[in-house]
C-alpha positions as CSV (number, residue, x, y, z in Angstrom):
1,X,4.1,-6.2,2.7
2,X,4.2,-4.9,6.0
3,X,7.8,-5.0,6.2
4,X,7.8,-2.4,3.2
5,X,5.6,-0.4,4.7
6,X,8.1,-0.5,7.2
7,X,10.9,1.0,5.7
8,X,8.5,3.7,3.5
9,X,7.5,4.9,7.1
10,X,11.1,5.1,8.2
11,X,10.7,2.1,10.6
12,X,14.2,0.0,12.0
13,X,15.1,-3.3,12.7
14,X,13.1,-6.1,10.8
15,X,9.2,-7.0,11.3
16,X,7.6,-10.0,11.8
17,X,7.6,-12.0,8.8
18,X,6.2,-10.4,5.2
19,X,2.9,-10.4,4.2
20,X,0.0,-9.3,1.8
21,X,-0.8,-5.9,2.9
22,X,-3.5,-3.7,2.7
23,X,-3.7,0.6,1.8
24,X,-7.3,1.6,3.5
25,X,-7.9,5.5,3.3
26,X,-10.0,7.9,1.8
27,X,-9.5,9.9,-1.3
28,X,-6.1,12.6,-0.6
29,X,-4.7,10.4,2.1
30,X,-2.0,9.4,0.3
31,X,-2.0,5.7,-0.6
32,X,-0.7,6.0,-3.9
33,X,2.3,8.5,-1.4
34,X,3.3,5.6,0.2
35,X,2.9,2.6,-2.4
36,X,5.6,5.0,-3.7
37,X,7.7,5.7,-1.0
38,X,7.5,1.5,-0.4
39,X,8.2,0.7,-3.7
40,X,11.5,4.1,-3.4
41,X,12.6,2.4,-0.1
42,X,13.0,-0.5,-1.3
43,X,14.4,-3.9,-4.0
44,X,13.3,-4.0,-7.4
45,X,9.4,-3.5,-7.3
46,X,6.7,-3.7,-9.3
47,X,4.1,-1.4,-10.0
48,X,0.5,-2.1,-11.1
49,X,-2.6,0.9,-11.8
50,X,-5.3,1.4,-13.9
51,X,-3.9,4.1,-15.3
52,X,-0.2,6.0,-16.2
53,X,1.0,8.7,-13.6
54,X,1.5,12.1,-14.8
55,X,3.3,12.9,-11.4
56,X,5.2,10.6,-8.7
57,X,2.5,10.5,-5.6
58,X,4.4,12.3,-3.2
59,X,7.2,14.0,-4.8
60,X,8.5,17.2,-4.1
61,X,8.3,19.9,-6.6
62,X,10.2,19.3,-10.1
63,X,9.9,15.6,-9.6
64,X,7.5,14.7,-12.7
65,X,7.2,11.5,-13.4
66,X,7.8,7.8,-12.9
67,X,11.3,8.2,-13.4
68,X,12.6,7.0,-9.4
69,X,12.0,3.9,-10.8
70,X,12.6,3.0,-13.6
71,X,15.9,0.9,-12.4
72,X,14.4,-1.2,-9.5
73,X,11.4,-2.4,-11.8
74,X,8.4,-0.8,-13.9
75,X,5.2,0.5,-14.5
76,X,2.7,-1.6,-15.9
77,X,-1.0,-0.2,-16.4
78,X,-3.9,-2.3,-17.4
79,X,-7.3,-0.6,-17.2
80,X,-10.6,-3.5,-16.3
81,X,-9.9,-6.3,-14.2
82,X,-10.5,-8.6,-17.2
83,X,-7.3,-6.6,-18.3
84,X,-5.0,-7.0,-14.7
85,X,-6.4,-10.3,-14.6
86,X,-5.1,-11.2,-18.4
87,X,-2.1,-9.1,-17.2
88,X,-0.9,-11.4,-14.5
89,X,-1.5,-14.9,-15.6
90,X,1.3,-13.6,-18.1
91,X,3.2,-12.1,-15.8
92,X,5.7,-15.0,-14.8
93,X,6.4,-15.7,-18.2
94,X,6.8,-12.3,-20.0
95,X,9.1,-9.8,-17.1
96,X,12.9,-10.8,-17.5
97,X,13.0,-11.4,-14.1
98,X,11.4,-11.6,-10.6
99,X,10.7,-8.1,-8.8
100,X,11.3,-8.6,-4.8
101,X,7.7,-5.8,-4.4
102,X,4.9,-6.0,-6.1
103,X,2.4,-3.6,-5.7
104,X,-1.4,-2.9,-6.9
105,X,-2.7,1.0,-6.4
106,X,-6.5,1.7,-6.4
107,X,-7.6,-1.3,-6.1
108,X,-11.6,-0.4,-5.7
109,X,-11.2,0.6,-9.3
110,X,-11.1,-2.7,-10.8
111,X,-13.2,-3.4,-7.9
112,X,-16.1,-1.6,-9.0
113,X,-19.2,-3.1,-10.2
114,X,-18.6,-6.1,-9.7
115,X,-21.4,-8.2,-8.2
116,X,-20.6,-10.7,-4.8
117,X,-17.7,-11.7,-3.4
118,X,-16.2,-14.0,-6.4
119,X,-14.5,-11.0,-8.1
120,X,-12.3,-10.2,-5.1
121,X,-11.0,-13.7,-3.6
122,X,-10.4,-14.9,-7.6
123,X,-8.6,-11.1,-7.4
124,X,-7.2,-11.1,-4.0
125,X,-5.6,-14.8,-4.9
126,X,-3.9,-14.8,-8.5
127,X,-2.5,-12.1,-6.8
128,X,-0.9,-13.7,-3.4
129,X,-0.4,-16.6,-6.0
130,X,1.5,-14.4,-8.4
131,X,4.0,-13.3,-5.2
132,X,4.2,-16.5,-3.9
133,X,6.2,-17.6,-7.8
134,X,8.4,-14.9,-7.6
135,X,9.8,-15.6,-4.4
136,X,10.3,-19.0,-5.8
137,X,11.9,-17.5,-8.7
138,X,14.4,-15.2,-6.2
139,X,16.6,-18.1,-5.0
140,X,18.8,-17.0,-2.2
141,X,20.5,-13.5,-2.2
142,X,24.6,-13.4,-0.8
143,X,23.5,-13.9,2.9
144,X,21.8,-16.9,2.4
145,X,18.5,-16.0,3.5
146,X,15.2,-16.7,1.3
147,X,13.9,-13.7,0.4
148,X,9.9,-12.6,-1.3
149,X,8.5,-11.2,-3.1
150,X,6.0,-8.8,-0.9
151,X,3.0,-7.8,-2.1
152,X,1.0,-4.8,-1.1
153,X,-2.7,-3.0,-2.9
154,X,-3.9,-0.3,-1.9
155,X,-8.0,0.4,-1.8
156,X,-10.1,4.2,-1.8
157,X,-12.4,3.5,1.7
158,X,-15.1,6.6,2.0
159,X,-18.3,4.5,2.8
160,X,-19.1,5.5,-1.3
161,X,-17.6,3.1,-3.1
162,X,-18.7,-0.6,-4.3
163,X,-15.4,-2.3,-3.4
164,X,-16.2,-2.0,0.6
165,X,-18.5,-4.4,0.2
166,X,-15.5,-7.1,-0.2
167,X,-13.9,-6.0,2.2
168,X,-13.9,-8.9,4.7
169,X,-12.8,-10.8,1.2
170,X,-10.2,-9.2,1.0
171,X,-9.1,-9.3,4.7
172,X,-8.9,-13.2,4.9
173,X,-5.6,-12.7,1.6
174,X,-3.7,-9.8,3.2
175,X,-3.4,-10.5,6.7
176,X,-1.6,-6.4,7.3
177,X,-3.6,-3.7,6.4
178,X,-2.7,-0.3,7.0
179,X,-5.7,2.3,7.7
180,X,-4.5,6.3,6.7
181,X,-6.8,8.3,8.6
182,X,-7.1,12.8,9.0
183,X,-4.5,13.0,12.3
184,X,-7.6,13.9,15.5
185,X,-5.5,15.9,16.4
186,X,-4.8,18.0,13.7
187,X,-8.4,18.7,12.3
188,X,-9.4,19.9,16.2
189,X,-5.9,22.9,16.3
190,X,-4.3,21.2,18.4
191,X,-1.0,21.3,16.3
192,X,0.6,23.3,14.3
193,X,0.6,22.0,10.8
194,X,2.0,24.7,9.0
195,X,-0.3,24.0,6.3
196,X,-0.1,20.9,6.0
197,X,-2.8,17.8,6.1
198,X,-2.0,15.9,7.9
199,X,-3.2,12.2,8.2
200,X,-2.0,8.9,10.5
201,X,-0.6,5.5,9.5
202,X,-1.4,3.0,12.0
203,X,-0.2,-0.2,10.8
204,X,-1.7,-4.0,12.5
205,X,-0.5,-7.5,11.6
206,X,0.0,-10.9,12.3
207,X,2.7,-11.2,15.3
208,X,3.5,-8.2,16.0
209,X,2.2,-4.8,17.9
210,X,0.6,-1.9,15.6
211,X,2.9,0.7,14.8
212,X,1.6,4.4,13.8
213,X,3.1,7.5,12.3
214,X,2.2,11.1,10.9
215,X,2.0,12.0,7.2
216,X,1.9,15.0,6.1
217,X,1.5,16.3,2.5
218,X,3.0,19.9,2.4
219,X,1.5,22.7,-0.6
220,X,4.3,21.3,-2.3
221,X,2.8,18.3,-2.3
222,X,5.7,16.2,-0.6
223,X,4.8,13.7,1.8
224,X,7.0,13.7,5.1
225,X,6.5,11.2,8.1
226,X,6.8,11.2,11.8
227,X,6.3,8.1,13.5
228,X,4.2,8.8,17.4
229,X,5.8,7.7,19.9
230,X,5.3,4.6,21.8
231,X,2.7,5.1,24.3
232,X,1.6,8.3,22.0
233,X,-0.8,6.6,19.7
234,X,-4.6,6.2,20.1
235,X,-6.7,3.6,21.2
236,X,-6.9,0.8,19.1
237,X,-10.8,1.0,19.8
238,X,-10.3,3.8,18.0
239,X,-8.5,2.9,15.4
240,X,-10.7,-0.3,14.6
241,X,-14.0,3.1,14.6
242,X,-11.6,4.9,12.7
243,X,-11.3,1.5,10.2
244,X,-15.1,0.7,10.1
245,X,-15.9,4.4,9.2
246,X,-13.4,4.7,6.2
247,X,-10.8,5.9,7.6
248,X,-8.3,4.7,4.8
249,X,-6.1,5.3,1.8
């Protein structure tokens, strides 16, 4: 998933071996938009969410509905944790072909009200196993290399949701994490944002240095992405503080 996120954010060149990734952030920080961008920028994708989407997150004005993904994958909307577990168990037999990208939006909604870490561990393990199964079915590409089905999930982190109690469990299954938080420079008025809502996206993954981008959401709802130049990113300690405080989606 980390590779899929890098493509979505405009990073050039191959990255480390893709690992399951978790996108974390508060409400309105663009978690769904980032997952959509990853799907549109990559290969065949399967997008799972608790409810149907009325508008493409981060899309330009006038682009309504998920038609941009219909050619390369599909959308499924299991409304509850029980239905999601049932769907994941049946996917290997029900899909006509394996996706190369498995996306789950709204993880916190599926885990809400679930006591203890066992449910989070079970769901995470099933997601990882499903992606692994699809990897085995993808075969080799034209260059003779073996692609893998990348797994990416998003979760709202606000300091108030019960799902955050499961975060330490989820992190064991999702080694790569992309944390979204308000852009401190914009919040302090040090940059002219032109009315855009500004966030920072910090991607941490095994075997690679952290990367950081700015995300802007204009009045038209479109997401705009720009890299943070090397040496201008925030101190890693500050990112850890943001993550603990609920920097997210």
